[in-house]
C-alpha positions in Angstrom: 317.7 148.3 163.4 313.9 148.4 163.3 311.9 149.8 166.1 308.2 149.7 166.9 306.3 152.7 168.2 303.2 152.4 170.3 300.1 154.3 169.7 300.7 155.8 166.3 298.2 158.6 165.5 296.9 156.9 162.4 296.0 153.8 164.3 293.0 155.4 165.9 291.2 155.2 162.5 291.9 151.5 162.2 289.5 150.4 164.9 290.0 147.7 167.5 291.5 144.4 166.7 292.6 141.5 168.9 295.1 138.8 168.5 294.4 135.1 169.0 295.6 135.4 172.6 293.2 138.3 173.5 296.0 140.9 173.8 296.1 143.9 171.6 296.8 143.0 168.0 300.0 144.2 166.5 298.1 146.8 164.4 297.2 148.4 167.7 300.7 148.8 168.9 302.8 149.5 165.8 302.5 151.3 162.5 302.1 149.0 159.5 305.5 149.9 158.0 307.4 149.5 161.3 305.6 146.1 162.0 306.4 144.8 158.5 310.0 145.8 158.8 310.3 144.2 162.3 308.7 141.0 161.0 311.1 140.8 158.1 314.2 141.3 160.2 316.2 138.1 160.8 316.9 138.9 164.5 314.4 141.1 166.3 315.3 143.2 169.4 313.2 145.4 171.6 314.6 148.5 173.4 312.9 148.0 176.8 312.9 151.3 178.6 311.1 149.8 181.6 308.2 152.2 181.1 304.5 151.6 180.3 304.8 151.6 176.5 307.8 149.4 176.1 306.4 147.0 178.8 303.1 146.8 176.9 304.9 146.1 173.6 307.2 143.4 175.3 304.1 141.7 176.8 302.3 141.8 173.4 305.2 140.1 171.7 305.6 137.6 174.5 301.9 136.7 174.5 301.6 136.4 170.7 305.1 136.1 169.1 303.8 134.9 165.7 301.8 138.1 165.2 305.1 140.0 165.4 307.0 137.5 163.2 309.0 136.2 166.2 309.8 132.5 166.4 307.7 130.5 168.9 310.8 129.6 170.9 312.0 133.3 170.8 315.3 132.2 169.3 315.3 135.2 167.0 314.3 137.8 169.6 316.1 139.6 172.4 315.3 142.5 174.7 317.8 145.2 175.7 317.7 147.9 178.4 320.1 150.8 178.5 320.3 151.7 182.2 320.4 155.4 183.1 320.9 155.0 186.8 317.7 156.9 187.4 314.9 154.3 187.6 312.4 154.6 190.3 312.7 151.7 192.9 309.1 150.7 192.2 309.8 150.4 188.5 312.7 148.1 189.2 310.6 146.0 191.6 307.7 145.7 189.1 310.0 144.6 186.3 311.7 142.1 188.6 308.4 140.7 189.9 306.3 140.7 186.7 308.5 140.9 183.5 311.6 139.0 184.4 309.7 135.8 185.3 308.2 135.8 181.9 311.5 136.3 180.2 312.9 133.4 182.2 309.9 131.2 181.5 310.2 131.8 177.7 314.0 131.8 177.6 314.2 135.3 176.1 317.6 136.8 176.0 317.7 140.0 178.1 320.7 142.3 178.1 321.3 145.3 180.3 323.9 147.8 179.4 325.1 151.2 180.7 327.7 153.8 179.7 331.1 152.8 181.0 332.4 156.4 181.4 332.1 160.0 180.6 333.6 159.8 177.1 332.1 157.8 174.2 335.4 156.1 173.9 334.8 154.5 177.3 332.3 152.3 175.6 329.4 150.3 177.0 329.4 148.2 180.2 327.4 145.0 179.9 325.6 144.6 183.3 323.8 141.4 182.3 323.3 139.2 179.2 321.2 136.1 180.0 318.1 134.0 179.2 317.7 133.6 183.0 317.4 137.2 184.3 316.8 137.6 188.0 317.8 141.2 188.7 317.4 144.6 187.2 320.6 146.5 187.7 319.8 150.1 188.8 323.0 151.6 187.5 326.2 151.2 185.7 329.6 152.9 186.0 328.4 156.1 184.5 324.9 157.4 185.2 322.6 160.0 183.7 323.2 162.1 186.9 327.0 161.8 186.4 326.5 163.2 182.9 324.3 166.0 184.0 326.6 167.0 186.8 329.6 166.9 184.5 327.8 169.2 182.1 326.5 171.6 184.8 322.9 170.7 184.2 320.1 169.3 186.3 317.2 166.9 185.6 314.0 168.6 184.8 310.6 167.2 185.7 307.2 168.5 184.9 305.5 168.0 188.3 304.4 164.9 190.1 307.7 163.0 190.3 309.0 161.9 193.7 312.7 161.6 194.3 312.5 158.9 196.9 310.1 156.7 198.7 310.5 158.6 202.0 310.1 162.1 200.4 306.8 163.8 201.1 307.1 166.6 198.6 308.0 167.0 194.9 311.4 168.6 194.2 
């Protein structure tokens, strides 16, 4: 599978470029080799982690599919999110309010998956697989916290993260 990485170090030397739609040109968001490999792939998929970088890349592809070698009707493109069960509520809300409407409008296939259990043999749980997404599922049967607790570890954050909307201090 081919992946595109945002903000490759060597892209700073390339200088600014814009696509026909005014959004960042593909050269600004992916290395040349990764972009060519992505364009050449028969079916293209994007691992959408719900963060800033993958959202920027998803929007760039949606706004100018031809620049990424994606069919105008998005029939050769899909987006997949592997849910950890640890997304911030505002992240879920932002994706539901701003990204999912675009996916529905364009008819882009969006699949959400999660681990189905502790062992790899439990497989993957498909939470949603549709071209008409309306909800971001915040968790599946087995979450990242389940995994951490089973292994006797804890999540580690480097300052600034809030655990809940009502919390007033970092943990």
